[in-house]
N, CA, C and O atoms as a Tripos MOL2 file, in Angstrom:
@<TRIPOS>MOLECULE
protein
  284   283    71     0     0
PROTEIN
NO_CHARGES

@<TRIPOS>ATOM
      1 N         -24.6270    2.7670   23.2350 N.3       1 UNK1
      2 CA        -24.0200    1.2110   22.7670 C.3       1 UNK1
      3 C         -22.8530    1.9190   22.4630 C.2       1 UNK1
      4 O         -22.8780    3.1230   22.2090 O.2       1 UNK1
      5 N         -21.5930    1.0870   22.4760 N.am      2 UNK2
      6 CA        -20.0310    1.7870   21.6100 C.3       2 UNK2
      7 C         -20.2230    1.0940   20.2140 C.2       2 UNK2
      8 O         -20.3380   -0.1160   20.0180 O.2       2 UNK2
      9 N         -20.2320    1.7610   19.5980 N.am      3 UNK3
     10 CA        -19.8550    1.0790   17.6330 C.3       3 UNK3
     11 C         -18.4970    0.8060   17.5140 C.2       3 UNK3
     12 O         -17.5810    1.5660   17.8280 O.2       3 UNK3
     13 N         -18.4250   -0.0880   17.1410 N.am      4 UNK4
     14 CA        -17.2460   -1.6280   16.9290 C.3       4 UNK4
     15 C         -16.7910   -1.1620   15.4140 C.2       4 UNK4
     16 O         -17.3980   -1.5760   14.4270 O.2       4 UNK4
     17 N         -15.6250   -0.2280   15.3120 N.am      5 UNK5
     18 CA        -14.9660   -0.8390   14.1180 C.3       5 UNK5
     19 C         -13.9090   -1.3930   13.8930 C.2       5 UNK5
     20 O         -12.8130   -1.2410   14.4320 O.2       5 UNK5
     21 N         -14.3330   -2.2620   12.8230 N.am      6 UNK6
     22 CA        -13.3800   -2.8130   12.4980 C.3       6 UNK6
     23 C         -11.8370   -2.6230   11.4480 C.2       6 UNK6
     24 O         -11.8590   -2.1460   10.3130 O.2       6 UNK6
     25 N         -10.6210   -3.1090   12.1390 N.am      7 UNK7
     26 CA         -9.4320   -2.6210   11.3080 C.3       7 UNK7
     27 C          -9.5260   -3.6350    9.4960 C.2       7 UNK7
     28 O          -9.3990   -4.8590    9.4650 O.2       7 UNK7
     29 N          -9.6980   -3.0050    8.5450 N.am      8 UNK8
     30 CA         -9.3840   -3.6880    7.4090 C.3       8 UNK8
     31 C          -7.7650   -3.4280    6.8630 C.2       8 UNK8
     32 O          -7.1260   -2.3760    6.8870 O.2       8 UNK8
     33 N          -7.3260   -4.8620    6.3340 N.am      9 UNK9
     34 CA         -6.3080   -4.6240    5.8070 C.3       9 UNK9
     35 C          -6.2470   -4.6280    4.1300 C.2       9 UNK9
     36 O          -6.5080   -5.6400    3.4790 O.2       9 UNK9
     37 N          -5.8950   -3.4490    3.5750 N.am     10 UNK10
     38 CA         -5.9030   -3.4320    2.1850 C.3      10 UNK10
     39 C          -4.2980   -3.9920    1.6900 C.2      10 UNK10
     40 O          -3.3120   -3.4170    2.1500 O.2      10 UNK10
     41 N          -4.1660   -4.9780    0.8660 N.am     11 UNK11
     42 CA         -3.3840   -5.4540    0.2950 C.3      11 UNK11
     43 C          -3.0990   -5.1100   -1.2650 C.2      11 UNK11
     44 O          -3.9130   -5.5080   -2.0980 O.2      11 UNK11
     45 N          -2.0140   -4.4130   -1.6530 N.am     12 UNK12
     46 CA         -1.6050   -4.1500   -2.8730 C.3      12 UNK12
     47 C          -0.6260   -4.7570   -3.0810 C.2      12 UNK12
     48 O           0.2470   -4.7470   -2.2130 O.2      12 UNK12
     49 N          -0.4510   -5.4000   -4.1430 N.am     13 UNK13
     50 CA          0.9520   -6.3640   -4.9670 C.3      13 UNK13
     51 C           1.1960   -5.0220   -5.7720 C.2      13 UNK13
     52 O           0.3730   -4.2150   -6.2050 O.2      13 UNK13
     53 N           2.5990   -5.0300   -5.8400 N.am     14 UNK14
     54 CA          3.2680   -3.9290   -6.8890 C.3      14 UNK14
     55 C           4.2270   -4.5230   -7.8480 C.2      14 UNK14
     56 O           5.2300   -5.1250   -7.4650 O.2      14 UNK14
     57 N           3.9410   -4.3670   -9.0090 N.am     15 UNK15
     58 CA          5.2330   -4.7440   -9.9620 C.3      15 UNK15
     59 C           5.3420   -3.6310  -11.2060 C.2      15 UNK15
     60 O           4.4100   -3.5110  -12.0010 O.2      15 UNK15
     61 N           6.2040   -3.0630  -11.2780 N.am     16 UNK16
     62 CA          6.6060   -2.3350  -12.6930 C.3      16 UNK16
     63 C           5.6840   -1.7330  -13.0000 C.2      16 UNK16
     64 O           5.4180   -1.7030  -14.2010 O.2      16 UNK16
     65 N           4.7860   -0.9780  -12.0100 N.am     17 UNK17
     66 CA          3.7360    0.1230  -12.8730 C.3      17 UNK17
     67 C           3.9110    1.4550  -12.0520 C.2      17 UNK17
     68 O           3.0020    1.9310  -11.3720 O.2      17 UNK17
     69 N           4.7530    1.8310  -12.1350 N.am     18 UNK18
     70 CA          5.5790    2.8540  -11.1900 C.3      18 UNK18
     71 C           4.6510    4.4600  -11.8710 C.2      18 UNK18
     72 O           4.5520    5.4400  -11.1330 O.2      18 UNK18
     73 N           4.2440    4.4680  -12.8700 N.am     19 UNK19
     74 CA          2.7740    5.0970  -13.4390 C.3      19 UNK19
     75 C           1.9390    5.3320  -12.5310 C.2      19 UNK19
     76 O           1.7160    6.5010  -12.2130 O.2      19 UNK19
     77 N           1.2730    4.2510  -11.8930 N.am     20 UNK20
     78 CA         -0.0760    4.1380  -11.7770 C.3      20 UNK20
     79 C           0.1620    3.8220   -9.7010 C.2      20 UNK20
     80 O          -0.8140    3.8710   -8.9540 O.2      20 UNK20
     81 N           1.2810    3.5960   -9.2970 N.am     21 UNK21
     82 CA          1.2520    3.3340   -7.8700 C.3      21 UNK21
     83 C           1.0100    4.5570   -6.8450 C.2      21 UNK21
     84 O           0.6470    4.3650   -5.6850 O.2      21 UNK21
     85 N           1.2140    5.6530   -7.3160 N.am     22 UNK22
     86 CA          0.6740    6.8190   -6.3730 C.3      22 UNK22
     87 C          -0.7010    7.2890   -6.6400 C.2      22 UNK22
     88 O          -1.1390    8.2560   -6.0170 O.2      22 UNK22
     89 N          -1.4260    6.6580   -7.5410 N.am     23 UNK23
     90 CA         -2.6060    6.9180   -7.7360 C.3      23 UNK23
     91 C          -3.6540    6.0340   -6.5140 C.2      23 UNK23
     92 O          -4.3690    6.2490   -5.5350 O.2      23 UNK23
     93 N          -3.1590    4.9650   -7.3570 N.am     24 UNK24
     94 CA         -3.6390    3.6360   -6.5170 C.3      24 UNK24
     95 C          -3.5730    3.9910   -5.4030 C.2      24 UNK24
     96 O          -4.6990    4.2030   -4.9530 O.2      24 UNK24
     97 N          -2.5700    4.2180   -4.5130 N.am     25 UNK25
     98 CA         -2.5900    4.8920   -2.6300 C.3      25 UNK25
     99 C          -3.2140    5.7830   -2.5350 C.2      25 UNK25
    100 O          -3.8980    5.7830   -1.5120 O.2      25 UNK25
    101 N          -3.3760    7.0650   -3.4960 N.am     26 UNK26
    102 CA         -4.0420    8.0300   -2.9490 C.3      26 UNK26
    103 C          -5.6220    7.3430   -3.0090 C.2      26 UNK26
    104 O          -6.4370    7.1810   -2.1000 O.2      26 UNK26
    105 N          -5.6730    7.1140   -4.0120 N.am     27 UNK27
    106 CA         -7.5200    6.6320   -4.1270 C.3      27 UNK27
    107 C          -7.5740    5.6960   -3.3040 C.2      27 UNK27
    108 O          -8.5060    5.0300   -3.7550 O.2      27 UNK27
    109 N          -7.0900    4.9970   -2.0810 N.am     28 UNK28
    110 CA         -7.4520    3.9530   -1.0420 C.3      28 UNK28
    111 C          -7.3500    4.8390   -0.3000 C.2      28 UNK28
    112 O          -8.3610    4.9880    0.3860 O.2      28 UNK28
    113 N          -6.3670    5.7000   -0.0620 N.am     29 UNK29
    114 CA         -6.1380    6.7740    1.3570 C.3      29 UNK29
    115 C          -7.4760    7.4680    1.4330 C.2      29 UNK29
    116 O          -8.0400    7.5560    2.5240 O.2      29 UNK29
    117 N          -8.1590    8.0960    0.0490 N.am     30 UNK30
    118 CA         -8.8560    8.8550    0.2650 C.3      30 UNK30
    119 C         -10.2310    8.2090    0.4190 C.2      30 UNK30
    120 O         -11.1720    8.9930    0.2980 O.2      30 UNK30
    121 N         -10.5330    6.9150    0.6650 N.am     31 UNK31
    122 CA        -11.8240    6.1680    1.4130 C.3      31 UNK31
    123 C         -12.5410    6.6740    2.6590 C.2      31 UNK31
    124 O         -11.8430    6.9860    3.6230 O.2      31 UNK31
    125 N         -13.3610    6.7420    2.7070 N.am     32 UNK32
    126 CA        -14.2080    7.5680    4.0260 C.3      32 UNK32
    127 C         -14.0200    6.5480    5.0140 C.2      32 UNK32
    128 O         -13.9760    7.0750    6.1260 O.2      32 UNK32
    129 N         -13.8860    5.2520    5.0680 N.am     33 UNK33
    130 CA        -13.4910    4.6630    6.4890 C.3      33 UNK33
    131 C         -11.9460    4.6990    6.7040 C.2      33 UNK33
    132 O         -11.1130    4.4770    5.8240 O.2      33 UNK33
    133 N         -11.7160    4.9770    7.8620 N.am     34 UNK34
    134 CA        -10.3560    5.3200    7.9720 C.3      34 UNK34
    135 C          -9.8890    4.4840    9.0120 C.2      34 UNK34
    136 O          -9.0000    5.1240    9.5730 O.2      34 UNK34
    137 N         -10.0030    3.5770    9.4650 N.am     35 UNK35
    138 CA         -9.5360    2.3200   10.4550 C.3      35 UNK35
    139 C          -9.2110    1.1580    9.8870 C.2      35 UNK35
    140 O          -9.5360    0.0220   10.2360 O.2      35 UNK35
    141 N          -8.1190    1.7370    8.4060 N.am     36 UNK36
    142 CA         -7.7180    0.2870    8.0150 C.3      36 UNK36
    143 C          -6.1920    0.7600    7.6310 C.2      36 UNK36
    144 O          -5.9250    1.9610    7.6050 O.2      36 UNK36
    145 N          -5.2930   -0.1510    7.3610 N.am     37 UNK37
    146 CA         -4.0680   -0.5370    6.7970 C.3      37 UNK37
    147 C          -3.8670   -1.0670    5.6380 C.2      37 UNK37
    148 O          -4.5600   -1.9410    5.1150 O.2      37 UNK37
    149 N          -2.8510   -0.5210    5.1750 N.am     38 UNK38
    150 CA         -2.3460   -0.6210    4.0220 C.3      38 UNK38
    151 C          -1.0750   -1.1920    3.7210 C.2      38 UNK38
    152 O          -0.0710   -0.6220    4.1480 O.2      38 UNK38
    153 N          -0.9660   -2.3080    3.0010 N.am     39 UNK39
    154 CA          0.1280   -3.4280    2.8180 C.3      39 UNK39
    155 C           0.2660   -3.0160    1.3160 C.2      39 UNK39
    156 O          -0.6470   -3.1510    0.5020 O.2      39 UNK39
    157 N           1.7530   -2.3950    0.9700 N.am     40 UNK40
    158 CA          2.2030   -2.1730   -0.1300 C.3      40 UNK40
    159 C           2.9770   -3.3410   -0.1320 C.2      40 UNK40
    160 O           3.8470   -3.2940    0.7370 O.2      40 UNK40
    161 N           2.9760   -4.7690   -1.0480 N.am     41 UNK41
    162 CA          3.9040   -5.4620   -1.4240 C.3      41 UNK41
    163 C           4.6200   -5.3820   -3.0260 C.2      41 UNK41
    164 O           4.1460   -5.6460   -4.1310 O.2      41 UNK41
    165 N           6.1340   -4.8360   -2.5470 N.am     42 UNK42
    166 CA          6.6220   -5.0990   -3.6110 C.3      42 UNK42
    167 C           7.4850   -6.1100   -4.6180 C.2      42 UNK42
    168 O           8.6600   -6.2250   -4.2700 O.2      42 UNK42
    169 N           7.1340   -6.8000   -5.7090 N.am     43 UNK43
    170 CA          7.1200   -7.8540   -6.2410 C.3      43 UNK43
    171 C           8.6730   -7.5790   -6.9670 C.2      43 UNK43
    172 O           8.6380   -7.5770   -8.1970 O.2      43 UNK43
    173 N           9.6790   -7.4080   -6.4960 N.am     44 UNK44
    174 CA         10.8190   -6.9480   -7.0300 C.3      44 UNK44
    175 C          11.0280   -5.8210   -8.0740 C.2      44 UNK44
    176 O          12.0350   -5.8500   -8.7800 O.2      44 UNK44
    177 N          10.1750   -4.8960   -8.1900 N.am     45 UNK45
    178 CA         10.2120   -4.0610   -9.4710 C.3      45 UNK45
    179 C          11.4380   -3.2850   -9.7190 C.2      45 UNK45
    180 O          12.0990   -2.9280   -8.7440 O.2      45 UNK45
    181 N          11.7590   -3.0300  -10.7230 N.am     46 UNK46
    182 CA         12.9880   -2.0270  -11.5590 C.3      46 UNK46
    183 C          12.9310   -1.0070  -12.0240 C.2      46 UNK46
    184 O          13.9730   -0.3750  -12.2000 O.2      46 UNK46
    185 N          11.7460   -0.5050  -12.3740 N.am     47 UNK47
    186 CA         11.7830    0.7790  -12.3810 C.3      47 UNK47
    187 C          10.7150    1.6470  -11.6980 C.2      47 UNK47
    188 O           9.6410    2.0960  -12.0960 O.2      47 UNK47
    189 N          11.4370    1.7360  -10.4300 N.am     48 UNK48
    190 CA         11.4400    2.8130   -9.2290 C.3      48 UNK48
    191 C           9.9540    2.7450   -8.7010 C.2      48 UNK48
    192 O           9.6390    3.7700   -8.0960 O.2      48 UNK48
    193 N           8.9160    1.7440   -8.7850 N.am     49 UNK49
    194 CA          7.7260    1.3920   -8.2660 C.3      49 UNK49
    195 C           8.1580    1.6280   -6.5090 C.2      49 UNK49
    196 O           7.6740    2.4980   -5.7840 O.2      49 UNK49
    197 N           9.3570    0.4250   -6.0420 N.am     50 UNK50
    198 CA          9.2780    0.6930   -4.5590 C.3      50 UNK50
    199 C           9.7940    1.9180   -3.9450 C.2      50 UNK50
    200 O           9.6400    2.1310   -2.7420 O.2      50 UNK50
    201 N          10.4790    2.8340   -4.8230 N.am     51 UNK51
    202 CA         10.6120    3.7520   -4.3570 C.3      51 UNK51
    203 C           9.5080    4.7050   -3.8610 C.2      51 UNK51
    204 O           9.4140    5.3090   -2.7930 O.2      51 UNK51
    205 N           8.5040    4.6630   -5.1930 N.am     52 UNK52
    206 CA          7.3300    5.4330   -4.8610 C.3      52 UNK52
    207 C           6.5770    5.0290   -3.4850 C.2      52 UNK52
    208 O           6.2340    5.8130   -2.5990 O.2      52 UNK52
    209 N           6.4120    3.7200   -3.5080 N.am     53 UNK53
    210 CA          5.7980    3.0800   -2.2400 C.3      53 UNK53
    211 C           6.2370    3.5700   -1.0350 C.2      53 UNK53
    212 O           5.4060    3.7900   -0.1530 O.2      53 UNK53
    213 N           8.0390    3.8900   -0.7520 N.am     54 UNK54
    214 CA          9.0020    3.8710    0.2010 C.3      54 UNK54
    215 C           8.2010    5.4730    0.5930 C.2      54 UNK54
    216 O           8.1510    5.8760    1.7560 O.2      54 UNK54
    217 N           7.9030    5.8740   -0.0050 N.am     55 UNK55
    218 CA          7.9620    7.4200   -0.1390 C.3      55 UNK55
    219 C           6.4260    7.7210    1.0870 C.2      55 UNK55
    220 O           6.3870    8.6050    1.9420 O.2      55 UNK55
    221 N           5.1460    6.5270    0.7510 N.am     56 UNK56
    222 CA          4.0590    6.6740    1.3050 C.3      56 UNK56
    223 C           4.1070    5.8120    2.6940 C.2      56 UNK56
    224 O           3.1410    5.7660    3.4560 O.2      56 UNK56
    225 N           5.6000    4.9910    2.9860 N.am     57 UNK57
    226 CA          5.1110    4.3280    4.0020 C.3      57 UNK57
    227 C           5.4040    5.5730    5.4470 C.2      57 UNK57
    228 O           6.0310    6.6010    5.7050 O.2      57 UNK57
    229 N           4.5670    4.7080    5.9840 N.am     58 UNK58
    230 CA          4.9110    5.4430    7.9970 C.3      58 UNK58
    231 C           4.9570    4.5820    8.6290 C.2      58 UNK58
    232 O           4.7250    4.8560    9.8060 O.2      58 UNK58
    233 N           5.1650    3.5380    8.4260 N.am     59 UNK59
    234 CA          5.3460    2.2890    9.7110 C.3      59 UNK59
    235 C           4.2530    2.1490   10.0140 C.2      59 UNK59
    236 O           4.2200    0.9380   10.2300 O.2      59 UNK59
    237 N           3.0870    2.5950   10.2360 N.am     60 UNK60
    238 CA          2.1160    2.2480   11.2450 C.3      60 UNK60
    239 C           1.0720    1.9070   10.2430 C.2      60 UNK60
    240 O           1.0520    0.7620    9.7930 O.2      60 UNK60
    241 N           0.1320    2.8600    9.8170 N.am     61 UNK61
    242 CA         -0.9750    3.0440    8.8680 C.3      61 UNK61
    243 C          -0.3350    2.0450    7.2880 C.2      61 UNK61
    244 O          -1.0300    1.2220    6.6910 O.2      61 UNK61
    245 N           0.8880    2.3640    6.9690 N.am     62 UNK62
    246 CA          0.8680    2.1070    5.2720 C.3      62 UNK62
    247 C           2.7620    1.6730    5.8010 C.2      62 UNK62
    248 O           3.7520    2.2950    6.1860 O.2      62 UNK62
    249 N           2.3820    0.2570    5.5020 N.am     63 UNK63
    250 CA          3.7440   -0.3160    5.4320 C.3      63 UNK63
    251 C           3.4640   -1.1860    3.5780 C.2      63 UNK63
    252 O           2.5180   -1.5320    2.8710 O.2      63 UNK63
    253 N           5.4480   -1.1810    3.5230 N.am     64 UNK64
    254 CA          5.6750   -2.1260    2.5680 C.3      64 UNK64
    255 C           6.5970   -2.9270    2.9110 C.2      64 UNK64
    256 O           7.4930   -2.8530    3.7520 O.2      64 UNK64
    257 N           6.1860   -3.9640    1.9280 N.am     65 UNK65
    258 CA          7.4550   -5.5320    2.1900 C.3      65 UNK65
    259 C           8.1030   -5.5000    0.8000 C.2      65 UNK65
    260 O           7.4280   -5.3680   -0.2210 O.2      65 UNK65
    261 N           9.3880   -5.6220    0.8010 N.am     66 UNK66
    262 CA         10.2900   -5.7030   -0.5980 C.3      66 UNK66
    263 C          10.6210   -7.2980   -0.3190 C.2      66 UNK66
    264 O          10.7950   -7.8110    0.7870 O.2      66 UNK66
    265 N          10.6750   -8.1230   -1.9490 N.am     67 UNK67
    266 CA         10.6940   -8.8980   -1.9700 C.3      67 UNK67
    267 C          11.2480   -9.2630   -3.3790 C.2      67 UNK67
    268 O          10.9140   -8.5180   -4.3000 O.2      67 UNK67
    269 N          12.0620  -10.3300   -3.6550 N.am     68 UNK68
    270 CA         12.5030  -10.7120   -4.8120 C.3      68 UNK68
    271 C          11.1290  -11.3320   -5.7240 C.2      68 UNK68
    272 O          10.1040  -11.9340   -5.4040 O.2      68 UNK68
    273 N          11.6000  -10.9310   -6.7750 N.am     69 UNK69
    274 CA         10.3260  -11.2180   -8.0890 C.3      69 UNK69
    275 C           9.9940  -12.8800   -8.1950 C.2      69 UNK69
    276 O          10.6690  -13.8020   -8.6510 O.2      69 UNK69
    277 N           8.5240  -12.8430   -7.5100 N.am     70 UNK70
    278 CA          8.2700  -14.2060   -7.1440 C.3      70 UNK70
    279 C           7.4770  -14.7980   -8.8770 C.2      70 UNK70
    280 O           7.5670  -15.9000   -9.4170 O.2      70 UNK70
    281 N           7.1200  -14.1810   -9.1020 N.am     71 UNK71
    282 CA          6.5880  -14.2790  -10.9570 C.3      71 UNK71
    283 C           5.0340  -14.7320  -10.8360 C.2      71 UNK71
    284 O           4.3580  -14.8970  -11.8520 O.2      71 UNK71
@<TRIPOS>BOND
     1     1     2 1
     2     2     3 1
     3     3     4 2
     4     3     5 am
     5     5     6 1
     6     6     7 1
     7     7     8 2
     8     7     9 am
     9     9    10 1
    10    10    11 1
    11    11    12 2
    12    11    13 am
    13    13    14 1
    14    14    15 1
    15    15    16 2
    16    15    17 am
    17    17    18 1
    18    18    19 1
    19    19    20 2
    20    19    21 am
    21    21    22 1
    22    22    23 1
    23    23    24 2
    24    23    25 am
    25    25    26 1
    26    26    27 1
    27    27    28 2
    28    27    29 am
    29    29    30 1
    30    30    31 1
    31    31    32 2
    32    31    33 am
    33    33    34 1
    34    34    35 1
    35    35    36 2
    36    35    37 am
    37    37    38 1
    38    38    39 1
    39    39    40 2
    40    39    41 am
    41    41    42 1
    42    42    43 1
    43    43    44 2
    44    43    45 am
    45    45    46 1
    46    46    47 1
    47    47    48 2
    48    47    49 am
    49    49    50 1
    50    50    51 1
    51    51    52 2
    52    51    53 am
    53    53    54 1
    54    54    55 1
    55    55    56 2
    56    55    57 am
    57    57    58 1
    58    58    59 1
    59    59    60 2
    60    59    61 am
    61    61    62 1
    62    62    63 1
    63    63    64 2
    64    63    65 am
    65    65    66 1
    66    66    67 1
    67    67    68 2
    68    67    69 am
    69    69    70 1
    70    70    71 1
    71    71    72 2
    72    71    73 am
    73    73    74 1
    74    74    75 1
    75    75    76 2
    76    75    77 am
    77    77    78 1
    78    78    79 1
    79    79    80 2
    80    79    81 am
    81    81    82 1
    82    82    83 1
    83    83    84 2
    84    83    85 am
    85    85    86 1
    86    86    87 1
    87    87    88 2
    88    87    89 am
    89    89    90 1
    90    90    91 1
    91    91    92 2
    92    91    93 am
    93    93    94 1
    94    94    95 1
    95    95    96 2
    96    95    97 am
    97    97    98 1
    98    98    99 1
    99    99   100 2
   100    99   101 am
   101   101   102 1
   102   102   103 1
   103   103   104 2
   104   103   105 am
   105   105   106 1
   106   106   107 1
   107   107   108 2
   108   107   109 am
   109   109   110 1
   110   110   111 1
   111   111   112 2
   112   111   113 am
   113   113   114 1
   114   114   115 1
   115   115   116 2
   116   115   117 am
   117   117   118 1
   118   118   119 1
   119   119   120 2
   120   119   121 am
   121   121   122 1
   122   122   123 1
   123   123   124 2
   124   123   125 am
   125   125   126 1
   126   126   127 1
   127   127   128 2
   128   127   129 am
   129   129   130 1
   130   130   131 1
   131   131   132 2
   132   131   133 am
   133   133   134 1
   134   134   135 1
   135   135   136 2
   136   135   137 am
   137   137   138 1
   138   138   139 1
   139   139   140 2
   140   139   141 am
   141   141   142 1
   142   142   143 1
   143   143   144 2
   144   143   145 am
   145   145   146 1
   146   146   147 1
   147   147   148 2
   148   147   149 am
   149   149   150 1
   150   150   151 1
   151   151   152 2
   152   151   153 am
   153   153   154 1
   154   154   155 1
   155   155   156 2
   156   155   157 am
   157   157   158 1
   158   158   159 1
   159   159   160 2
   160   159   161 am
   161   161   162 1
   162   162   163 1
   163   163   164 2
   164   163   165 am
   165   165   166 1
   166   166   167 1
   167   167   168 2
   168   167   169 am
   169   169   170 1
   170   170   171 1
   171   171   172 2
   172   171   173 am
   173   173   174 1
   174   174   175 1
   175   175   176 2
   176   175   177 am
   177   177   178 1
   178   178   179 1
   179   179   180 2
   180   179   181 am
   181   181   182 1
   182   182   183 1
   183   183   184 2
   184   183   185 am
   185   185   186 1
   186   186   187 1
   187   187   188 2
   188   187   189 am
   189   189   190 1
   190   190   191 1
   191   191   192 2
   192   191   193 am
   193   193   194 1
   194   194   195 1
   195   195   196 2
   196   195   197 am
   197   197   198 1
   198   198   199 1
   199   199   200 2
   200   199   201 am
   201   201   202 1
   202   202   203 1
   203   203   204 2
   204   203   205 am
   205   205   206 1
   206   206   207 1
   207   207   208 2
   208   207   209 am
   209   209   210 1
   210   210   211 1
   211   211   212 2
   212   211   213 am
   213   213   214 1
   214   214   215 1
   215   215   216 2
   216   215   217 am
   217   217   218 1
   218   218   219 1
   219   219   220 2
   220   219   221 am
   221   221   222 1
   222   222   223 1
   223   223   224 2
   224   223   225 am
   225   225   226 1
   226   226   227 1
   227   227   228 2
   228   227   229 am
   229   229   230 1
   230   230   231 1
   231   231   232 2
   232   231   233 am
   233   233   234 1
   234   234   235 1
   235   235   236 2
   236   235   237 am
   237   237   238 1
   238   238   239 1
   239   239   240 2
   240   239   241 am
   241   241   242 1
   242   242   243 1
   243   243   244 2
   244   243   245 am
   245   245   246 1
   246   246   247 1
   247   247   248 2
   248   247   249 am
   249   249   250 1
   250   250   251 1
   251   251   252 2
   252   251   253 am
   253   253   254 1
   254   254   255 1
   255   255   256 2
   256   255   257 am
   257   257   258 1
   258   258   259 1
   259   259   260 2
   260   259   261 am
   261   261   262 1
   262   262   263 1
   263   263   264 2
   264   263   265 am
   265   265   266 1
   266   266   267 1
   267   267   268 2
   268   267   269 am
   269   269   270 1
   270   270   271 1
   271   271   272 2
   272   271   273 am
   273   273   274 1
   274   274   275 1
   275   275   276 2
   276   275   277 am
   277   277   278 1
   278   278   279 1
   279   279   280 2
   280   279   281 am
   281   281   282 1
   282   282   283 1
   283   283   284 2
@<TRIPOS>SUBSTRUCTURE
     1 UNK1         2 RESIDUE 1 A UNK
     2 UNK2         6 RESIDUE 1 A UNK
     3 UNK3        10 RESIDUE 1 A UNK
     4 UNK4        14 RESIDUE 1 A UNK
     5 UNK5        18 RESIDUE 1 A UNK
     6 UNK6        22 RESIDUE 1 A UNK
     7 UNK7        26 RESIDUE 1 A UNK
     8 UNK8        30 RESIDUE 1 A UNK
     9 UNK9        34 RESIDUE 1 A UNK
    10 UNK10       38 RESIDUE 1 A UNK
    11 UNK11       42 RESIDUE 1 A UNK
    12 UNK12       46 RESIDUE 1 A UNK
    13 UNK13       50 RESIDUE 1 A UNK
    14 UNK14       54 RESIDUE 1 A UNK
    15 UNK15       58 RESIDUE 1 A UNK
    16 UNK16       62 RESIDUE 1 A UNK
    17 UNK17       66 RESIDUE 1 A UNK
    18 UNK18       70 RESIDUE 1 A UNK
    19 UNK19       74 RESIDUE 1 A UNK
    20 UNK20       78 RESIDUE 1 A UNK
    21 UNK21       82 RESIDUE 1 A UNK
    22 UNK22       86 RESIDUE 1 A UNK
    23 UNK23       90 RESIDUE 1 A UNK
    24 UNK24       94 RESIDUE 1 A UNK
    25 UNK25       98 RESIDUE 1 A UNK
    26 UNK26      102 RESIDUE 1 A UNK
    27 UNK27      106 RESIDUE 1 A UNK
    28 UNK28      110 RESIDUE 1 A UNK
    29 UNK29      114 RESIDUE 1 A UNK
    30 UNK30      118 RESIDUE 1 A UNK
    31 UNK31      122 RESIDUE 1 A UNK
    32 UNK32      126 RESIDUE 1 A UNK
    33 UNK33      130 RESIDUE 1 A UNK
    34 UNK34      134 RESIDUE 1 A UNK
    35 UNK35      138 RESIDUE 1 A UNK
    36 UNK36      142 RESIDUE 1 A UNK
    37 UNK37      146 RESIDUE 1 A UNK
    38 UNK38      150 RESIDUE 1 A UNK
    39 UNK39      154 RESIDUE 1 A UNK
    40 UNK40      158 RESIDUE 1 A UNK
    41 UNK41      162 RESIDUE 1 A UNK
    42 UNK42      166 RESIDUE 1 A UNK
    43 UNK43      170 RESIDUE 1 A UNK
    44 UNK44      174 RESIDUE 1 A UNK
    45 UNK45      178 RESIDUE 1 A UNK
    46 UNK46      182 RESIDUE 1 A UNK
    47 UNK47      186 RESIDUE 1 A UNK
    48 UNK48      190 RESIDUE 1 A UNK
    49 UNK49      194 RESIDUE 1 A UNK
    50 UNK50      198 RESIDUE 1 A UNK
    51 UNK51      202 RESIDUE 1 A UNK
    52 UNK52      206 RESIDUE 1 A UNK
    53 UNK53      210 RESIDUE 1 A UNK
    54 UNK54      214 RESIDUE 1 A UNK
    55 UNK55      218 RESIDUE 1 A UNK
    56 UNK56      222 RESIDUE 1 A UNK
    57 UNK57      226 RESIDUE 1 A UNK
    58 UNK58      230 RESIDUE 1 A UNK
    59 UNK59      234 RESIDUE 1 A UNK
    60 UNK60      238 RESIDUE 1 A UNK
    61 UNK61      242 RESIDUE 1 A UNK
    62 UNK62      246 RESIDUE 1 A UNK
    63 UNK63      250 RESIDUE 1 A UNK
    64 UNK64      254 RESIDUE 1 A UNK
    65 UNK65      258 RESIDUE 1 A UNK
    66 UNK66      262 RESIDUE 1 A UNK
    67 UNK67      266 RESIDUE 1 A UNK
    68 UNK68      270 RESIDUE 1 A UNK
    69 UNK69      274 RESIDUE 1 A UNK
    70 UNK70      278 RESIDUE 1 A UNK
    71 UNK71      282 RESIDUE 1 A UNK
């Protein structure tokens, strides 16, 4: 019997927390469950958080969405 692995989407809102973003992403990526996608939603950060997110983006497993601050 074939074991089914479900894909899990992890959505992380990001807003002006540059000092914590990399630690958050690394923590999620170090989980034992590998069949997941990480969606980073940059809500108009002005402190460089968006650049940190962009460094991790690979276009497939880790995607970044930039938008204007929605409050």
